[in-house]
C-alpha positions in Angstrom: -3.4 20.5 -21.4 -3.6 23.7 -23.4 -0.1 25.1 -22.5 2.8 23.1 -21.1 5.9 24.5 -19.3 9.0 22.3 -19.4 11.1 23.0 -16.3 14.8 22.2 -16.9 18.1 22.7 -15.1 20.2 25.3 -17.0 22.7 22.9 -18.7 24.1 22.5 -22.2 21.4 20.1 -23.4 18.6 22.6 -22.9 18.5 23.8 -26.6 18.2 20.1 -27.8 15.4 19.3 -25.4 13.7 22.6 -26.2 13.7 21.9 -29.9 12.3 18.4 -29.5 9.6 19.7 -27.1 8.6 22.5 -29.4 8.2 20.1 -32.3 6.0 17.8 -30.3 3.9 20.7 -28.9 3.2 21.8 -32.4 2.1 18.3 -33.4 -0.2 18.3 -30.3 -1.5 21.8 -30.9 -0.6 23.2 -27.5 1.4 26.1 -26.2 4.9 25.4 -25.0 7.3 27.3 -22.8 10.7 26.4 -21.3 11.7 27.7 -17.8 15.2 26.9 -16.6 16.7 27.0 -13.0 20.2 27.2 -11.7 21.2 23.6 -10.8 23.6 24.9 -8.1 20.9 27.0 -6.4 17.4 26.0 -7.7 14.6 28.5 -6.9 11.4 26.7 -7.7 9.2 29.5 -6.2 10.5 31.7 -9.1 9.9 28.8 -11.5 6.3 28.6 -10.4 5.8 32.4 -10.7 6.9 32.0 -14.3 4.4 29.1 -14.8 1.6 31.1 -13.3 2.4 34.2 -15.4 2.4 32.3 -18.7 -0.9 30.6 -18.0 0.3 27.0 -18.2 -2.1 24.3 -17.1 0.6 21.7 -17.1 4.3 21.4 -16.1 6.8 18.7 -16.9 10.4 18.3 -15.8 13.5 16.3 -16.4 15.2 16.4 -13.0 16.7 14.5 -10.1 14.5 13.1 -7.3 15.4 16.0 -5.0 14.5 18.6 -7.7 11.2 16.8 -8.4 10.4 17.0 -4.6 11.1 20.7 -4.5 9.2 21.5 -7.7 6.1 19.6 -6.5 6.2 21.3 -3.1 6.5 24.7 -4.9 3.6 23.9 -7.2 1.5 23.0 -4.1 2.5 26.2 -2.3 1.6 28.2 -5.5 -1.8 26.7 -5.6 -1.2 25.1 -9.0 -4.0 22.8 -10.0 -2.8 21.7 -13.4 -1.2 18.5 -14.4 2.4 17.7 -13.2 4.6 15.3 -15.2 7.6 14.4 -13.0 9.7 12.7 -15.6 11.4 9.6 -14.4 11.3 10.6 -10.7 9.6 8.3 -8.2 11.0 9.1 -4.7 8.5 11.9 -4.3 6.0 9.1 -3.4 7.8 8.3 -0.2 9.2 11.8 0.4 5.9 13.7 0.1 3.3 11.1 0.7 1.4 8.7 -1.6 -2.0 10.3 -1.0 -0.6 13.9 -1.4 1.1 13.0 -4.8 -1.8 11.0 -6.3 -2.5 12.2 -9.8 1.1 13.1 -10.7 2.3 11.6 -14.0 5.6 9.9 -14.7 7.4 8.4 -17.7 9.7 5.4 -18.0 11.4 3.4 -20.6 10.7 0.3 -18.6 8.8 -1.2 -15.6 10.0 -0.4 -12.1 9.3 -0.9 -8.4 6.2 1.3 -8.2 4.6 -0.1 -11.3 5.5 -3.8 -10.8 2.0 -4.9 -9.9 1.0 -4.1 -13.5 4.1 -5.5 -15.1 4.8 -8.8 -17.0 6.2 -11.6 -14.9 9.7 -11.3 -16.4 9.9 -7.7 -15.2 8.7 -8.7 -11.8 11.6 -11.2 -11.5 14.2 -8.5 -12.2 12.6 -6.0 -9.7 12.6 -8.7 -7.1 16.3 -9.3 -7.6 16.9 -5.5 -7.4 14.9 -5.2 -4.1 16.9 -8.2 -2.7 20.2 -6.5 -3.6 19.1 -3.3 -2.0 18.1 -5.1 1.1 21.4 -6.9 1.2 23.2 -3.5 0.9 21.1 -2.2 3.8 19.4 0.4 1.7 15.7 -0.6 1.6 14.7 3.1 1.9 16.3 3.8 -1.4 14.4 1.1 -3.3 12.0 3.7 -4.7 14.1 6.2 -6.5 16.7 6.7 -9.3 18.8 3.8 -7.9 16.5 1.6 -9.9 17.5 3.3 -13.2 21.2 2.5 -12.5 20.3 -1.1 -11.7 18.2 -1.4 -14.8 21.1 -0.1 -16.9 23.5 -2.7 -15.5 21.0 -5.5 -16.0 20.5 -4.5 -19.6 24.2 -4.2 -20.2 24.7 -7.7 -18.6 22.3 -9.0 -21.2 24.4 -7.6 -24.0 27.6 -9.2 -22.5 25.9 -12.6 -22.5 25.6 -12.4 -26.3 29.4 -12.3 -26.8 31.3 -15.5 -27.4 34.9 -15.4 -26.5 36.9 -12.7 -24.7 35.3 -9.6 -23.4 37.1 -6.5 -24.4 36.3 -2.9 -25.2 36.1 -3.6 -29.0 33.9 -6.8 -28.6 31.6 -5.1 -26.1 31.1 -2.0 -28.3 30.6 -4.1 -31.4 27.9 -6.2 -29.5 26.1 -3.0 -28.3 26.2 -1.3 -31.7 24.9 -4.4 -33.5 22.1 -5.3 -31.2 18.9 -6.4 -32.9 15.8 -7.3 -30.9 17.8 -8.2 -27.8 15.7 -9.5 -24.9 14.9 -6.9 -22.3 12.7 -8.2 -19.5 11.9 -4.8 -18.0 11.1 -3.0 -21.3 11.1 -3.2 -25.1 13.5 -5.4 -27.1 16.7 -3.5 -27.6 17.8 -2.6 -31.1 20.8 -0.4 -31.7 21.3 -1.2 -35.4 19.7 0.9 -36.7 19.0 3.3 -33.8 15.3 4.1 -33.4 16.1 7.8 -33.5 19.1 8.6 -35.7 21.6 10.8 -33.9 20.5 9.8 -30.4 21.8 7.1 -28.2 18.6 5.4 -27.2 18.0 1.8 -28.4 14.3 1.5 -27.6 11.7 3.8 -29.1 8.8 3.7 -26.6 7.8 5.0 -23.2 5.3 3.9 -20.6 3.2 6.7 -19.0 2.0 6.3 -15.5 -0.3 8.2 -13.1 0.4 8.0 -9.4 -2.2 6.3 -7.2 -3.2 7.1 -3.6 -1.8 3.7 -2.5 1.7 4.5 -3.7 1.6 2.5 -6.9 2.1 3.9 -10.4 -0.7 2.8 -12.7 -0.1 2.6 -16.5 -2.1 5.2 -18.5 -0.7 4.2 -21.8 -1.7 0.9 -23.5 1.8 -0.6 -23.5 4.8 1.3 -24.8 4.0 4.4 -26.8 6.4 5.3 -29.6 6.4 9.1 -30.3 8.1 10.2 -33.4 8.5 13.9 -34.4 
């Protein structure tokens, strides 16, 4: 890409994300623009008009599954032929069609249902448990989507609780989380919160996996393992 537009809901965190994105774009030697939309009434046709006018050949977003669906539809309607990075969204595969969304890029801090065929065995075990839980809840249609992110968070938090000997309380749990060092994480990198990988931010793993969507509905890794980007 020569020029990337980052599409964001108009919320308080936009200046923080804009600052990080601008620094990274400078390191990568590309143009960078941010376009926001009203989260209460998103107008992605207007967003794509802005993308077209600024000459971007790539768009990226941090959004919900529904917003990702709408942005991808608007990009198709606008005849956009550049790269699309759909953040951590994944439901667009089922919502819009696997063949129609082939070539779209996504990011993740861990392995998930659409990428499980490429994942280590330990991650496959966790995803199998998640899919069984979703089936038991009668929600097999929601397996591909952001429900996985919530399940992964709970699974990782449970791993922290298992490190605590004695009573579980707010102080002991917070102390365990804050002092984590190379804690096992089957679906991603080992978790280290002391020290934080990025001072001032809450994340406890530094790397991301990058995927490109395939016509068969799977997400194939593009990155060679977890890539740690530091600005």
